[in-house]
C-alpha positions, 0 to 999 in steps of 0.5 A: 334410623339404623335398627341394629345399632339404634343410631340415626344415620345421615344429616337431618332434613326439613320437610316442606310445610308446617306441622301443628300439634294435631299432625300425625306421621307414618313412614313406609319401609321404602321411605315415603312419609304419610302426613295426616292433619286435622284441618276442620274448625273447632266448635264449642257445643253445649247440651242440656242434661238430656243431651239436647244441643243448646247452642254452639260457637265456632272457635276463632283458631285452634283451641289451646285452653278454655275457661267459662265465666262464673255466670256461664255467659262468656268464655276465655279461649286461648288459641295457638297458631304458628307458635303464637298464643292469643286470648279471646273473649267469647260472648256465648249468647251472641256467638261473637269472639273478640281478641284481647291479648297476644302472647298469652295463655292459661286464663283464669276468671276472678270469682266476680267475673270482672277480671281474669288472670293469665300467663303472659309469654315473652322472650324472658319467660312467662309472667302472671298478668291480670286484666279487666274484661271490659274496656281496652285496658292493657294487662297489668303484671302482677308477678314478673320474674325470670322463672317460668310460671303458668296461671292455673286458677283463682281462689273462690274467695277471690284472695289469690291467683293460683299459679305453677312455678317451674324449676328443674327436676333437680330442684322441685320441678312444678310447684303450686304458689299463691299470689295475693289479689290485694295488698303486697304481691308477694307470692307464697308457696302452697305445695312444694316437693320433688313431684310435679304438683 
């Protein structure tokens, strides 16, 4: 980088090794690059209101998202490793993690805790899927379109899955939509503007 011109000089080069989102870099004046990477495992730890630790569970991989079940006994973890998202079901009482879905992230529990919605990642984009917590049932596509979407929640009354739809900034950017949990799966806009809601 040329300070005077503000331009990059020379061809780009790849430095051997991998970098995670937790990697930080610092370059010295003589061109030596220092890399710091957090490699310790992550833990979920919960405490009572007095600060006493009640329990802990080791995350199976690097944690990208987490949501607790309505009864507080289970958790859905989205992990990220080498660019691949996975969803894990964690039994907090037994400390057991079970991989449920690959290429999936942004989980949201149904109010009854029997199902969860999530964003299924594919080469075509990101779609809204729903799956039962029990059994080996595959997820079901509730909304598969060419637009990029991410699940953000499930309404407390259980009637809608809430998701964000991403568009270009010249359009409306990131908007909030509702997808019916029963009947026709026709999404309706909840909030749409130039802002990223």
